[in-house]
N, C-alpha and C positions, 0 to 999 in steps of 0.2 A: 380798887385799889390794892397793890398789893407789894408786898414787901419779901425780897429774897435773899439768901444770904448765899453768895456764888463756891465760895470754897466748900458747902456742905452739896452742893450739886454734882451730878451725874459728867464725868469726864468721859466722852468718846471718841474714836479717832476722826477726822477730817475724811469723808469717804469721796476721794477723788484717786483716781488711778497713777494722774500726773502730779499726785504731791507725796512729801517724804514728811516725818516727824513733826507734823501739826494735833493739835488736841483740840477739841470743842467743846464748850458748854452753851446749851442754850440760856440764856440768861431770863430774858422774857419771851415769850411766844403767842402763837395763837392760844395754847391751851392756857395761858394765863389771862386769855379776855384781850390781849391786843388786836387792834382791828386792821390798825395801819402799818406794824413794823413789829421787826425781829430784832432781838441784840443779841448777840454773842460775843463770848471770851475766846480769843483763839490764843493756845501758848504752843511756840513754837521752842523744838529743839535745837541745839545750838548746827547750824547747816539744813534744817527743816525748812522747807517753802511751801507755799500753796501754787496751784497750778498757773499757767500763764494763762489767761482769758480775760474775754469782756461779757458784758452783758446789758441788757436793755435797762436798766435802774442804776440811777446813782445810789452811791452808798457812803456813810461817814466811819471813820478809825479814828479812834484814840488810842495813843501808847499807852500803856499803864505801867510795862516794866522795860527795860533791857534797852537793847538797841537790833535795830532791823536795816532791812533795805527794801525802798520800793522801788520796781521796775515799772516804768509807765511811759507806756509809747517805746520803746525800746532803750530810753536811758536810766541809768542807774541813781536813786536818791538815799543816802544815808536818812534813817528816821531814830527817834530816840522817845526815851520818856517824855512824857507831855506835848508830845508833836498832835495837831488836831489835822486829820486827810478827809478832803473831795476826792472821791473817786468818779468822775462824772462817768454818764453810760455810752456805749460802744466804745470804750478807751481799753485798748489791752495792757492788762496790769497783772502784777504778780508782788507778791510779800515772802520776801527770807530772812531766816533768823540768825541771830547774835546772839551773843550776852543774856539769855533769859528774856527772851522776848516775848512778850505777851500783849494783846489789845483788843478792845472793844470793836465790834463792825454789828453797825446797824442798818437793815436793810429794809427795804420794803416789802408788805406780805404781796404775792402774786398777781391780786386781784389789781394793784393798784398801777400795772405796767402792762403794756403790750408787747406780746412775742411775737 
């Protein structure tokens, strides 16, 4: 069991050459003893965005503050505080920040999916 207060955790820039204005906090990871998933908190500057990408696993998103846009398979969907999102595997997607956009992203650890 582990309880962490995320506002005190180290915030790092999201590392991707095709993203802009995104910070990341590793809330729960393998370092905390999680064997099957990682939980990240992503904060977007206004106009910030994640890369347009796909991957072999599903992941869950929960918007905790503000508003943003989910680009999914070529269409744009407005998202806001309180929205829960499932992104299936192998589907092209991207997140764009507006008005203080902040979200929780839960992903499986690599040993749970095939590359």
